[in-house]
N, C-alpha and C positions, 0 to 999 in steps of 0.2 A: 503494500500499499504505500502511495505517496502521499504526504502532508506538506503543506506550505503554510508557513507561519510570518506573519507580518509582525516583525519583533523589533523592539528597542532593548538593547543590551542593558540599559541603566535603569529598566523597570524590574523590579523583583517580581512581580507576577508574570512578566513576560519570560524571565529566565526560568521561573518555576515550570512554566506551560512546556519551554523548549526541552528542559531536562524530561519532563515525562515522554516527549516524543522521542528524544535520542535514547531513552533507556528501553524502547520497545524495538526489539530487533525486526520486527515484521514490517517496521515505517522508514521508509525513505524520506529524509526531511530537507526540504529546500528553505532556507532561511533568506528572507528579504528584509534588510534594514529600512523601513518605511521612510524614516527620517533622511535617508540618503538616496533612496530610490523609491520616491512615493508612487502609489497606485493611482491612475485616472480617476476621474469622476465616475467614468461609465464602469470601469472595475469595481471601485467602491460600491456603485449602485447594484450590482451583479452579487457582490459578496454580502451586502445588508439583505438582498432579497431572498439569497439562498439561506441566510441566517434566519430569516423571518422577524427581523427587526427593522425599524425604519432608520434611515440616516441619522435623524435627530437623537435617536436610542444609542447610535454609534459615536455621537459627540462627545469629546473629552471636555470635561468642564473644568477638572482640577487641575490648576497650573497653567491655565490658558486664558484668554481674554473672550472666550466664547459668549459669555453672559454679557459683557460690556458691548459687544458687537450685535447683540440681539440674536444670535445664532439658535439658540434653544426653541425659539418660536417661530424660527424663519423657515420657509418652504425648503422642501427636501432638494430642490435643485440648488438653491443658495448654499445651503449646508454642505452639499456634495462639492461645489466648486470652491468653496473655502478651505474643505479638506485638502482638495487635490493642491491648492496653491500654497497650503500652509499647513503640512502634514501633523505637526504636534496636535492638532485638533482632533487627530484620529484615536478613538480610545483602543487600547491593547490590551492583548495581543488577539489579532484575527488568526484563525487557523482554517484551513480549507482542505477537505479530503473528497474523495469520490462520494462519502457518504453525508457531505453537506458542509457547511461553515457554521462556526461558533464564535461567539466572542468570548475569550476565554478568562472571564473575571466572575467567579473564582477560576483558578487554572483547572480543576477538574472538570469544568464543562467540556474540555477536550475530550475526554472519554466517551462522550456522547455520539461522537464522529469517527471513532477508531475501530 
């Protein structure tokens, strides 16, 4: 099985999720440091759709200026464009496998798609 993680190495939850993936021999892990290589608005829309959440639910509030920018109540397209332009606004980590996508907060959410 292949798993792609949109990862921030400075985030403890992201590191714990990556450790879960790396400790499973059946999983081939692709790590994308999304702050260096941000996903497009289209890719984010697909990830959130496959995770069953809205872009607003995938918006990172802590440590960002999302609230000051009015993003929590903004239309999805506005949120997606802001995330693509400023990836610190993406809540992390997102993991995608053939079984689906999960926002892995808490990190054990990843087990649902393995």
